[in-house]
N, C-alpha and C positions, 0 to 999 in steps of 0.2 A: 504494500500500500504506500502511496506517496505520503510524505511526511512534511510537516512545517517546522522550521527551526528559526531561532532568532538570528538575525544577520546584523551586519554593521551598517545597514542602510540608515541614512541620516534621520529618516522619519521614525526609526525604531519599530516599524511594523513587521509582522511576521510574514515571511515570503514562502509560498508553496514551492516545493521541490518535486522533481519527478515529472511524469507525463502531464499532470493537471496544472503544472506551472504555466504551460502554454496558454491556458484559457482561464487563468485566474482561479484555479482550484476546481474547475468543472470541465468536463469533456464537451466536445461539440454536440454529442448526443443529448446532453442534459441542459445545454444552454438554451434559454429562451431567445427568440429573435428580437433584435432591438426594434424600437419604434420606426427607425429609418428603413430597416430591412422590409418591414411590413408596408410602410408607405411607399417606398421605392418600388417594391414588387407590384403593388396595385397601379402605380403611375406607369410603370413599364407596360403592363397589360393594356391599360386604357389608351396610351399614346401609340402603341403598336397597332391596335385596332383602328384608331383614328387615322394613322398614317396609311394603312393598307386600304382603307375605304375611299381615300381620295386619289383620283388618277394622278399619275406623275406629271409634273408640269415644270414650267419655269426653266431652270438650268438642268433639269434631269436629262433632257435630250443630249446635252453636251457631255455629261458624265457617262451616259450609256454609250455614246459614240466613242469615247476614249476606250471603254472596255471592249467594244467591237473591234477596234483597230489592233488592240493587244491580242485579241483572240485569233486574229489572222496571222500576226507576226509578233511574238512576244519580245524579241530582241531588237527588231528594227521596225517599229510601228510607223504607219503613215500619219499624216496630219489628221487630227480628230474629225474635221468636218469638211475638208476639201481634198481634191486630188493633188496633193502636194507632199513633199517630204516632211516627216514629222520629227526628225532628229533635232533635239534641243527644246522640245516643247515641255513647259513646266507641268502640263497635265499628266505626264508620265512619271508619277511619284511612286514610292514604295507601296502606298495604299492601292493605287489603280493597277500597278503591275501585279500585285497579289490577286486582285479581282480578275485580271486578264488570265492569269495562270489557272484560277478556279474555273473560269469560263471554258478554257481549253480542256480541262479535265472532265467537266460535267456536261458541256454542251449547252449550258444556260446562256441566254441572250444578255446583252448589256442592260436592257430594261429590267430583266428579272433580278440581276445582281444588284442594281441600284435599289430595287424594292426590298430585297433581302438584307441589304446592308443597314437599313433603318433600325431594326431591333438590335443588331449587334452594336451599332454606334451608340444606341441609347444605353446599353449595358455599360459601355466604357464611360459614358457621360455620367450616369447615375452613381456608379462606384467611385468615380473621381470626385464628384461633389461630396459624397459622404466622407471620403478619406480626407479631403482638404479641410472640411469644416471641423472634423474631429481633431485635426492638428491645431486649429484655432482655439478650440474650447472642448473640455470634456463633457459639457452639458448634452445629455442624450437627445433632447428635443431640438437642438439647434439645427442639425441637418434636415430634420422634418420640416421646420419652418422655412429653411432656406429654399426648399423645392418650390412651394407655392409662390414665395416672394420672387424667386428668379423667373418663374414662368408667367406671372400675372402683373407684377409691378413694372410696366413699361410705359405705355401711353394710351391714349384713347383714339389714336389713328393707326390703322393697320400698316404693318411693315413686314414684307416677305423676303428679307435678306438673310442669307446664311450668316451665322455668327450671332444673330439675335435669337435669344432663347425663350421668347414668348411662345405660348401654345400654338398660335396661328402660324407663326413662322416655322416652328418645329414640324408641323404637320406636312410641310412641303420640303423640308431640307434635312430630315433625319438621315437620309441615305447619302448625303454629300460628304466629301472628304473633310470639309470644314468642321462638321459635327464631330467626326472622329478626332480631329486635331484639338478641338476644344476639350473633349474628354481627356485626352492625353495631357493637356495643359493643366487640368485640375490635379491629375496624378503627379505631374512634375512639380507643381507648386507644393503639394503635400510633402513630397520627398525632399524638396529644397528646404522647406520649413523644418523637417526633422534633422537634416544635416546642420542647418544654421543653429538649431537649439542643442546640437551635440548628440543627437540620437542616430540610430542606424535604420536601414530599411527593414521594415517588418510589416506584416499584415495587420498588426494592431499597433496603435500609436503608443510610443513610449516617451516619457519625459525624463531625460537624464541630463546630467550636468555637462558643461562644455569640455570636460576631459574625455568624454566618450566620442572621439572624433570619427571613429569608424575607419574602414579600410580605404585605401586609395582607389581600389576597384569600384567602390560605391560612387565616388565622385565621377569616375570615368563613365560608369553606367548612366548616371544622371545626365552627363553631357551627351551621351548617345541618344537619350530620350529627347532632349531639346533639338538635337540634330534631325531626328526623325520628324518632329513637329515642323521644323523649318522646311523639310522636303515635301511633306504632305500638304501644308497650306501656309505659304510664306507670310501672309499678312497676319494670320493668327499667331505665328511665331513672334512677330514684333510685340504683340500684346503679352505673349507668354514670357518673353525675355524681360520686358519692362516690369511685369509682376514679380519675376524671380529676383531681379535686382532690388526691388522694394523689400522683399522678404528677407534677403540676406542683410540689407542695410538695417532692418528693424531688429533682427534676432541674433545676428552673429556678434559674438563678443570675444575678447582675447585674441585679437589678430596677431598671429606669429608667422614666422617664415614658412614652416610646413603647411600651415593652414592656408596662407596666401597661395602657395604652390598647388594645393588641392583644388581650390576654386579656379585657379588658372587652368588646371588640367580639365576641369569641367567645360570651360569655354573652348579650349583647344580641341577637345574631342568632339564637341558639337559642330565646330567649323570643319573638322576633318571628315566627319560623317557626311555632312552636307556637300562638301567639295568633292568627295569621292564617288558620289552617285553618278553612274555613267550615262543616264538618259538626258540630263540637261545640266547646264551650268547655273548654279544658284546666283552667282555674282552677276549674271546677265540681266537679272530682274531689277537690280538696284536702281538703274536710271531709266527704266521703262515707264513711259507715261501714257501708254495706249489706252488704259482703262480709267484714267483719272476723271475724264469728263463725265462718265456715267455715274460716278460715285458722289458727285457734287450734291445730288438730291438727298443724300444721307445727312449732310450738314443743314440743308435748307429745311428738312422735315424733322430735325432732331427734337424740337420742342414737343411736337405732337406725338412723336414716337417714344419719348423717354421721360416725360415729366413726372410720371408716377414713381419712378425710381428715386426721385429726389426726396421721397419720404424717408429714405435711409440716411440722409445727411445729418439729422440730429444724432443718430446712433454713431456716425463717424465722428461728430464733434465731441461726443462724450468720450469716445475712445481716445481721441486726440488730447483731451484734457488729462486723461489718466497717464498717457505716455506719448511724447512727441515722436517716438520710434514705433508707433503701432503699425503692424504690417498692413492692415487694411487701409489705413489712412495714407500711408506712403504709396501703396499700390494704386489707390484712387488718384492720387496726385500724379503718379508716373503715367498712368493711362491717359489722363486728361492732357498732359503735356504732349503726348504723342498725337492726340486728336488735334490739339491746337497747332502743332507743327504742320499737320496736313492742311489745315485751313490757311495758314499764313503763307506756306510755300506753294500752294496750288496743287499739291499732290493729294488730291481728294480721296485717293484709295485708302489713305490712313483713316478715313471715316469709318471703315469697317471695324476699327478698334472700339467704336462706341458701344458695340454689343458687350464686350468684356469690361469696358470702363464702368458699366452699371453694376457689375457683380460685387465689387467691394461694398457699395452702399447696401445692396440687397442682403448680403451675407452679414454685414454689421448689424442690420436690423434684426435678422434672425437670431444672432448670438445674444443681443440685448434682451429680446423678448423670450428667450429660453431660460432666463434667470429664474431661480426659485421664488415662489411667493413667500410673504406678501410683497406687493409692489407699491412703491411710492407713487404719488399722483402723476409725476412726469412720465413714468414708464407706462402707467395705465392710459394716459392720453396718447402716447406713442403707439401703444397697442391698438387703441381704437382707430387712430388714423391709418395704421397699416391694414387693419381689417377692412375699413371703408375703401381704401385704395385698391386692395385686392378685389373687392366686389366690383368696383368701378371698372377695373381692367378686364375682369371676366365678362361682365355684362355688355360692355361696349365693343370689345374686340375679340376676346379669346373664346367665348362660349361656343361659337359655332364649330370649333374644332372637335369638341367632345360631345356635342348635342346634335345628333343627326336630324335632318329635316323632318323625318317622320315622327320624331318625338319632340319637336320644337314648337312650343305654344306661343312663342313671341315673334319669331322671325329673325333669329340671330344671323349675322353675316357669316356665310359659309366660306371655307377655303375655296380657292379657284378650282374649277373643273374644266380642264383643257380637253379638247377633242382628241380622240385617238386617230392615228394614221396607219393603223394596221391594214386598212384597205389599200393604201399606197404600197406598203411593203409586200403585199401579195403579188404585185406585178413588177415592181422595180427590183432588180438584182443588187445585192451588196456590191459597192464599188462603182455603180453607174453614177453619172453626173446629172443633177437636176437643177432647174431654175425655178424659183418662186420668190415672192416678196411678201407672202402672208405672214403676219406676226407669229402665229402659232406654228405654222408649217416650217418656217425657216429655223425655228428653234427645236423642233421635235423630230423632223424626218431624218436628220443625221444620226440619230440614235439607233436607227435600223441598219446602219452601215452604208447608207447612201451618201454620196459626196455632193456637196453644194458647190455651185459655181463660184460663190463668194463665201469665204470663211464667216461663220456665224459671229464669233467674238474676236476681239483683238488678241493677238498671240505674238510673242517675240519672234517666233519662227518665221512669220510672214511680215514683211515690211508694211507699215501702215499705208504707205503710198500704193503698194500693190493691192492691198485689200480695198482701198477706196476706188481704185481703177476697176476692180472686179465688180464692185457694187454699182458703179456707173454703167458698166456693160449690162448688168442684170436689168437696171432700169431702162436702158436703151432698148433691150430686146423686148421688154413688156410694154413699151410705149406704143399706143395705138397708131401713132404716125410713123412708126418704123417701117422700113421696106423689107421685102423678103430677102433681098441680097444682103442687106446689112445684118439681118438676123442670122443668115447662114454663116457669115464671117464670125460672129460671136459664138455660134454653136460649134463651129470647127475649132475655134481657139481653145475652148475648154472641154471639148468632147461631150457636149450636152446631148442627152438622149430623151429627157423627160421634162415635162412642165407640170406644175400644180398651180392652177389658176382659180381665183375667186369667182363667185357667181357674176361679178360685174365686169370681169376681164374678157376680152375677145380672144377666141381660140385662133391662133395663126393658121393661115391656109395650108402650111406645110405640116401641121400637126393633126393627129387623129385621136379623138377622145376614147379612152380605154375604160374609165370607171369614174364614179362620182360619189360624193358623200352626202347622204340625206341629212346628216347632222349639221354640216356647215355649208352645203351647197357648192363646195369646191369640186373641181374636176381634175382628173389626171389625164394628160395627153402625151402621146409618144410622137417624137419628131421623126418624120419619115426620112430614111437615108437618102 
């Protein structure tokens, strides 16, 4: 039988030895699940069902297209959406390469793997949240409160960007690489906090003194994790590193030569892992401005998208009064500085950091309201405001995610329901080139392995001037005033064989209608050779 003995621990408490010491004197068979395990399990089930009931939309076609190209050629994939070389594309990350390998082994389509990735990414996200909050505080209800605050306290205007962890956004982005990267970020922050506080990696949080610095390998492993985040989703990595620096600045004490060397090793390994990836050069993204323009809307709509998260500012203020080196306060400051840099410099892509910039305030609120009772009047007022804000966020924006229309007595705004283009994929072979300018079609059809005449999104692989020229050719081909000879030149230039036209567009005389969609009225036409 395991025994307990008096040790030299400063607290003088009795410590369990033997097998039961791993679980605080109880085995996993006798332990009751924590409140967060129960809450997180229910949340995983509800959000998985919500994610699966909504047709894939938005950027899902792009991610499905990446998997399709890797399924064809895992080592040398083509460009995700156009008949162009794909060498150097940042879409080919360790995350998508693993999906491509799975597609080759199982025969699953890119769309199927994006759909199946949602529950997996959600597991990484939920476990990361629980682990990080438990590093911040031992209060068992803190991670339970962090989950609704993180998913409801955003704003009263809908935002469907990856990296924003509201229910409505998650219903469309759970299968994206960014969600996986954010989940890894929470794990990385938790392990960074343990290292800064002098602990080691373990599945249970341990609070030990600064003398327990742990092995050099643990610091290297942490660096490898940050390098993986950088490869999977570079803009999330910016927020991840800013948060890590804040945690180290808040908790690391007793800086000595070996300790500086270990943290330096963490950074060096992160850069080495990112630089050694053979599919693309991470440094090539540093000065790329191709997607800055589309991200300006994140700044312009920030008030409507985020104002409920400001309810966590009083909690941050309280924590700041207790300690100027509070990790959540420093993290919030660091993330806001990154966002401000994006606005001032015009690199609006850094607006994507806004999603994680809200997390310190949301988690600070959860930690404060998880304090044992009785509460003083200020905490009671803060709790009432947080409950009112969560209700406002749920009823105005988020409710439609988990309340299906058949059970909706109010008429909540539902997640977007994009049309399917399976009817196009029945006729068009993978690798064929297609022209369309339909908003949904141009973003979805590439996910079936079809090449578009013009790349759907900016990509460092394709010069922006070339992409603009291709879009101009697409518009010229579909222009009612274009001549048959002019259209023939464009079709030969890109090898175009198919057209998807809206109900208002004229079918060119050289094309033959093959099928049509009763849902959208669009037609599929084949260009005669």
